[in-house]
C-alpha positions, 0 to 999 in steps of 0.5 A: 356328682362327688369329688371321688366320682369325678375323680374316677372319671378323670382316670379314664382319660375322657374329656371332661368339664370339671364344675360346681359352685364356689367352694365345692372342691374344683381345685382339690379334685384337679390337684388329687388327678395330677398327684395321680398322673404324676404317680403313673408316670404321666406329666400333664400340661397345667395352663389357666385363663389368666395369669392370676389362675396359672400362678395358682396351679404352678401352671402357664396360661394357655396362650403360652402354652398354645403359642398364640400369645396375645392374638385375637384370631388365628390367621394361616401365617400365625399358625405356620409360626407357631408350628416353627417354634420348636419349644411349643412344638415338642410341648404340645406333640408330648402332651397326653393331659392337658388342664385349662383351669378357670375357663369361664375367663377364656373366650371362645375365640381363644378355645377355637385357636388353642384347638387348631394348633393342637390339631395342625401340631399334632397331625390328627383331627381329633379335637385337639389332636387326640389329648385328654382335655380338662377343662375346670371353671364355674361360668357364673365366675367372672366372664371373659374379657373382650376389647371395649365395645366387643363382647366375648363368647363364652368357651362352651359358644366355640365350636371345639367345645361340642366337638370335645364333647366334654363328660360333665362333672358337676360337684354338689359337696360344699366345702367353703360356705356354712351357712344354710341360709346364705347356701339357699341366697347363692343358690338363688342368685345363680338360678335368678331366681332370688326375690325380697326374701334373698334382698332382706338378707343382703340388706340386713348386712348394710352398714355405713362403715362407722364401727367396722373391723378394720381387720377384715378386707374390703372388696371393690369393684374397681381398682382405684378404690383399692389402691386409695384404701391401701396406700392410705391405711399403711401411710396412717401407720408409725415408721417406715416399714420394711420392703420385700423385693421380688426376685427371678429366675428363668427366661425373662418373659416368663418371669414377667408373665408370673409377676403380672399373675402374682398377688404378691406385689412386686415391691411389698411394703410392710409395717407392724399392724398392717393387715394382710391376706396370705396369697397362696396355699401352704397347709403344713405353715397353717395359711391359704390363699386367702388367710387373714392376718395383721403383721405383729412383728418381723423375725429376729434374724431373718426379718420375716414378717410374722402374723397373727391370724383371726382365729389367733394363730402365730405364723412366720411367713417364709418367702414362698415360690411361684414357678412355670413348670414344664415336664416337671421341672421349672422354667422359670420362677419368682420368690416374694413373701406371699402376703399383699395388704389387705384392707382392700382388694378388687372383686376380680382379684379376690376370685378362688379365694375363701374368707372368714369375712369381707366388707364389699361395696357392690353399689357400682357393679358393671358386670355379670357375676361381679357381685356373685364372686364377691358375696361367694367368697365369704363362708357366712352371712355372718362373715359379711358387711355390705357397704353398698349395693345395687341390684346389677350385683345379683344378676348373673348372665342369662345364657349361663343360667340355662347352660348351667341347668343343662351342666346339671343333668348331663352330670346326673346322667354321667354319675349313673353311667359311670356307676355302671361302668364301676359295678362291672369293672369297665372303668377300671379297664378304661383306666389301665388302658389310658395309662398305657396310651399315655405312656405312663406305668401301671406300677405306682412310682411312689413306693410308700403308695406301691408297697403295702406288706399288710392286708389293706383291710387290716390298714382300715381296721387299724384305723377304725380301732384308733378312733378315726372316721370314716373321712379320717380313713379316706384322707389319710389312706388317700382311698375313695369313700366307696372303697372305705365301704367296701372295707367295712363290708368285708370286715363285717362279714369277717366278724371284725367289726359290728353293725352297730360299730358301722353305724356309728360311723356312718354320717348322720345324712345318711342315717337319716336317709336309711328307711328310704335307702333300704326301701328302694333296696327292697324294691330294686334289690340291693345288688346292684346300685344304679336302680338304686340311685335311680329309684331314689332320683340321685338324692344319694351319691353311689358312695352313700348307697355303698355306705348304706348297704352295709347295713342292709339286711340286718338294719333293713 
C-alpha cells in the first residue's frame, strides 16, 4: 500500500495498524494525517510506547496519557483511581482519535489496560470506548521490554487487538535504503530466509577498525561501550569545551518525562572537532534526526554550535523545543541544542534514525531484532562498516515473521476493498461522516488551502509548464498521485497537454509496465481499476494504474 492509499483509509475513521519496513514513510504518513485532522478542527491524542518515541512526535507516553503510569496490571483499585483523575478523564473523553506510535515496544498487557481504562472512562463497551485508534510501528523492531525472566507479549497478542480489528496498511515504498542488494538482504532477514549469500554481503563489510573514518557513528548493543567511547573521544580533543544546559517549563513530572526521552543530554558539552548527530527533525534549517556532522566552531554572539555535515553543508544549530501537547497546547516543554555526541550510540537509541554511514558492533547481540534495527539504519551497504557480529544479529522473532506474512496479505485485501470504495464514491461519504461524528468542520480551516480562486486544473497545468514532475505537483499542492492523474486526464481530454507529454512525466517503472497494464485493461476493461489491480496481482498500485490509464486508448 502506498502512503497516499493509507492516508485515504485513515481519513474514513477506521481503526488502523500502519506498518512497513524502516524507511517506508510511516512517520510521514501519520504527520500528514495529523495535519489533515487539524485542518478539519479535530485534535488527535498523540502518544507513543516510550519516552524517546514520544519526543519524536511531540506527544506523551501512552502510560501517561491513560493514567496507568508504571502499573503492570489493572486492578479494580487502579481503575477507580484513574477514573477519579479529572484531567485524565477529560483527556480521554474528548479524544476522538488516539495515535500510538512504536507499538512494537508496547506490551500486550499495557494495550489491554489502556482499552479497559478507555471503556470505563467513556462509559462505552466498544473497543477503546469507540474512539478511532491508529497503531503505528514495525514488529521486526525492538520488542517490548518486560521484567527480567518474564517475556512480554506483543501488542497483537492482547485481546484488545482482535477486538479493535484494525485495517492493516502495510507501506511498501522505500525512502531510506537506495541499494537493491541491501534491500534484498534486509528483506531476507525479515522473512528468515537469509542464506550464505546474504551472510557474505555482511562479512564483506567487516573491519578491524584500522583506518575507520572517525566521523561516522558507531552502534553498540550495550550502553557501557557507548559511554566509554564518547567520553574518551571528547576528552582527547583540546580545550575545555562549551556547555549547554537543558531548560524546562511546565509540570515538573512532565518535564522529567521529556528529559528521559530526549536524545540530547541534559548537559551537553561540545568542542570544536566533536562528531555529533542531530536529534530532531528541522527541514527548514536543513537537518533531520540522524544528520551527522562535525563541530566547526561556535557562532559569534549566540555561541550556538556550527556544524559541517557529511555532504559539506554548514549549519548553525540553535536550541530546539521538545513539548508535551494536549488540545493543541503545550503542557510542558524543554529546550536544548538538538545534538548529541555521535562517535557511538546504542542500537536502542538509533531506532527511527536514518544514517548515511555507521560502524556497528553486533558481536554481543542478545535480542530479537537488534541486528535488524542496526543494519536498517544505514541507506546503503557502502555506508556499513561491521566491527563484529554473531548470527543472533540476523534472527527475528519467529512469531513476528509469521504474523508479518498475514499483515501483508490483509493489507493487499484492504487496498482492493478501499479501491472499490474510492471508485463508488463511498469513501468520500465515510470521510465526511467521520469528520461530523468527531465534531470537526467539513470546511478546511487553513484559508490558504480552502480558498482557490483559479481552477484546480489550471494550477496543475501551470506547474507542468514550469517543468515540475508529477511528484513535485503532488508535494507542492498536497494532492494524492491519484488526483494528479485525474488532472492529467482532464487536461489531455481538453487538448491542453499531449499524450507524449503525459508519457514523459510517468515514472520509468510504469512506462516499463505499460504493455502488461494495457493487456490487463484490454482483458477486463479500463473503467474500473479493481479488476485491473486483481488481474495484475497487486504489482501496480491504484495510483500507477490511474496514471497508465491516461495513456490507454492512444498508446494501448
